[in-house]
N, C-alpha and C positions, 0 to 999 in steps of 0.2 A: 575799371574795366568795362564798366556797364555806361560810364561816361563817354570811352570809344565810341563805344555803339551806338550812342545817342547822336555823336559828332557824323559820326559816317550816316546816319539814317539822313540827317539834316542835309550835309552835302551832297548824296544819293539825291533828295527831293527837290532840291533847288537847281541841280545839274538837269534835271527830267522836266523839271517845270522851263526851265532854257531851253532845251531842245523841243520841247512841244510847242515853244510861242515861235519856232520861225519860219512858222507859216500857214497858212488855210487847212482845216483838216480836211482829208477824202477820204469818200466812202470805198470807193473801188479801184482798181489799175488795171489797164490792160499792156499788154508784153511789150510795149513799144515806152510805157512809162516807166518801166521798173527801175532800169537804171536810172532813173532822172530822181525818181525816189527812192532808191536805195545810196544813191549819193549826196542827199541832204546831209549825210555825216559822213564818217570814215569808216564803213565797212568795209572788213578785207573777205571780199565774195572769191575773189581769185587766190586767193591764199589754203590750197586743199587742206592743213594744218587745222589753221583756224577754225574752218568749218567742218572738219571731222571732230573738233573738238566742239565746238557748240553742238554739234549732232549729240555726242556724249552727254553733254552737260544738260541739254533738252530732254534728254532721255530720264534724266537721274531726279531731274526738278521740275520739269514741265509736263512730260506725259502722261501723266496720271488723269489730268484734265483735258489736255488739249488733244490724246490720241498717240498712238505712235507716229513720227514723223509729222508731227502737226495737222494729222487729218481730222478735227474734231473728234469730240466726247464729250463728256459734261460740259466743257471750254469750247467755244467758237474754233471752227480750222483756220491756222494760220498762216496755211499754205494755197489758200485757193483764191487768193487777191481780193478780198472783201475785208474791210476793217472796219467797223464799227464808229470807232474812234478814230480814225485818220491809218493811212495806210503808208506814211513817210517812214523813215528807219528812225527820226525824231520823237515821232508818235509811239513806236513799240516801244523803245528805248523807255520813254518816260513810264507806258503803263507797267512794263518788267519792274525798273527802278521803284516805282511811285506808286504802285497799282491803281486800280479802278474805286473810284468809290463807288460806297452801295451796289456793291458787285460782291462775287467770290473771288475776284483776282487780287491775290495779297502784295503787298510792296516784298521785294528781291533785293532790293538796292543796299540793303545791312546784310548779307548773306553772298550776293554775287558781287565779285567786282566787275569795275568799266569793261575792262577787255572780255569776261566771261559774257557779260550782255552785250556785246558787242561781236562775238562769236557764234552765238545763238542765234541775233538777226542773222547773222551772216550764212550760216547753216538752214534757217529760214528762207531769205532770199535766194541760197542756189537752191532749195527744192522746190520750190515754188512754179517755175518753168514746167518743170520733168509733171510736176503733178498736174496743172490744168492743160496739158497737152492729153496727159492719159482722161481725164473728164470728158475732155474733148472727142476721142475719140471712142468712148464709151456710148456718148450722146449719138456720136454719126453710125453706132451700129445698130 
């Protein structure tokens, strides 16, 4: 059983490394860049069931650090359009699966399936435009 976890972890790390090497690291993205960034790997953003599953799993596994709906808590906001370690979906996948060295972000590649991680990213991508719109409206008041 322990060997299976190690093999799964190594596989997740290799997959995450491959995905993160697909392009340059971005810092932020505008609304017009969201589709391009989301589409650097197959994210089921147009699948309401996948987004709902991603929201549920995010709440269970990520919300404690990243806040309800990914708006930030002790961990950074994930729906604000700014990513310190790259805004591409492949970068986010790599961070979830492999963790972030020298930070509190652990690796979840052994406890979340690829589909679960993709669903979480779909939830974040689906939530970001509405959150950015809300932030802009608050700034204009």
